[in-house]
C-alpha positions, 0 to 999 in steps of 0.5 A: 439511519439519521447521520447526525454525528460527524467524523474526520479520518486521516490515513497513513501508510500502505494499501492495507491501511487504505482498505482498513480506512474504507472499512472504518467509514462503513462501520461508523456510517452504521452507527450514524456517523457522517464523514467530513473533510475538515477536523474542526467540523467533526465530533470524532477525530481518527488517525489510521497510522503506519509504523514501518518507518520512523518518519511515518510515526513522527508524522502521525504524532505531529498530526495528533498534536494538531488535534490538541487545541481542538480538544482544549476548545471542546472537551467532548471531542473524541480523538482516536488513533488506530493502525500499526502505531496503535498496535505497537505502542498500545495503552502507553499512548493514552498516558503519553497523550492525555487528550487521546481517548481511543487506541485500536490495533490492526486486528480490532478495526471491527470493534470501532463502533463498540468502542466509540459507543462505550466512550460516548456513554461513559466518557472515559477512554478505551483501548483494544490491541489484542491479536485475534486467533486464526479462525476469527481473523478469517471471518473478519476479512474486509468486504466492500459493501458498495462502490462507485469507484472505477478501481478498488483494492481487495485484501487477499491475505494479511500478516507476514511470516518472513521476519526481515530483520528491519521490518515491523510488519509481523509485529504489528500485523501478525502472522500470515493468513490467506483469505478463502479464494471463494470469498475473494472471487465473490467480492470481485464479482460484486464489485464488477457488478457495481461498475468497478473495472480494475482490481488490485489484490493486496497483502503483505506478501501476496506471492505466498497466498494459499500457503498453509491453507489446505485445499486452497489455490495458489496465487497464480491460480487466483489471478486466473480466476479473477481474470475470468470475472466478466466486467473486470478490465485490469488486474494488479497486485502488491506486494511481492516478496522476491523469494516467493515469486514462482515461475508459474506466477511469472508466466501469468504476465504472458498468459493473462491479458488483463494483468497489468504489465507492472510489478513492484518487486522490492529488492531493498539492497544490491549487496549479498552481505546486506541481503543476508543481514536483512534476512531476505532469503535471496541473493543478488543473482537470484533476484536478477534471474527473476528480472530476466525471467519476467522480461522474457515472459513480458518484454513490456513489463516495467518494474518498481522497487524499494531500496533501503540506504544506510542499513547497519554495517553497509559499506561503500562497496555494499552501496556500490552494489546497489548502485550497479543493480539500479543501472542493470535493472533500470527500474521505472521508479524506486521508493527509497528510504534511509534506514530507521531502526524499528523497535522489536526488530532484529536490525534495531540491535545491530551495531551501526557506526556509519555517520548519518552524513555519509548515509545521506550523501549516499542516498542523495547520490542514488537519487541522482542516478535513479531520477535520470533512469526514471526520466528516460523510462517515462520519456519513451511514452511521449508521442506514443498512444497508450491505453488509459483506464479513465478513473475520474476528474483530474486534480488539474481541473479545467475539464480534464480527466485522469486515468492510468496506463498499464504501468500505473502511470497517471495521465491527464487529458481532456475528455467528456465525463462519460469516458469514466470507467472506459479504457481509451487510447491517449497519445502522451504529449508530455512526461513529468516527474509524477504524471503525464499529459496526453490527448484523447485519440478519437476514432 
């Protein structure tokens, strides 16, 4: 097919959106669209958005606003907004942003070619935000049609049934549904045959994979089956809900050599009272028990987590519980956020009389403590030889390559391009805030 039309795509948010955007690229390629790197070069402009936090929503709207002058200069330009913001706000977006032509929700990515063609023919506007039924969703799980990458995400489930009081995911992604393991394994084998070396299994809560699906394996069994695929060197997964982290899954970190020694295990708060208000389904003691089991099964494991500061009703004592949790667990990294109410969630209606300045001061205080812990965690790699899966040319240039350790830490080092796709020994020489520098250890 002649690719005589062009599109520009920006992606915000989680790995699920990354996979959706990969699918968008494939779908638009099927109707003659070629992706370009600059918005001014495109005939179709798309944003794939995230609604988990207010900052992400405002960022998406800001980027959408930058498209308006391009539309003013060329009225034939088509502008579309998809993802979680589109799912939540729906057709109201077309009224709020008159220069917007297309809105498509999280269950309607597959309809994008149809919607774009409709707009091209009648020069109107289009919206698709309906949730699909279970059987239709099972047929529409994304499947990669080709890959030249070393690492890839594979969607194993979608949606969430946990309804944490602060979280908009069940509202914008729908209820939990597991993809058939036979399809997952088929995609893993196809990608391995194309040279993919690392697989990350993704879902809103992969720990509950298979629940409610008669005859399906659980997530621990799925990991073992993926590990048996020839050609795959490493396996990762995200995201994990602590209340569903089973002993059998923990044992996988000891029993599966290909499983990376890193786990992202969101805790959100160290306070039992806040965890109850969050509807997390576990308490501090249970979470710390999981950490103990993980480190017993795999002493080398490094943990990362999510923390919310300033949840409605959080007292100084509650916040101190979070601070002591950080000191006790000693996460390699945390992803921290100030609470932002999301429309439609229970927490958006909770009374909140803590001043914003107090929340910000707590947040800043927490980062000082965690930054010191993280610095210590990564400093222990300096001088050590680590196995690195080489992914490609480094953004640093100068002939450098980059790859990741088992702990998902980026390492930049000099080496020949034929190392891409191989696991090589690299001695770490320096550790920075977001990456490390190393030198290839030659035989």
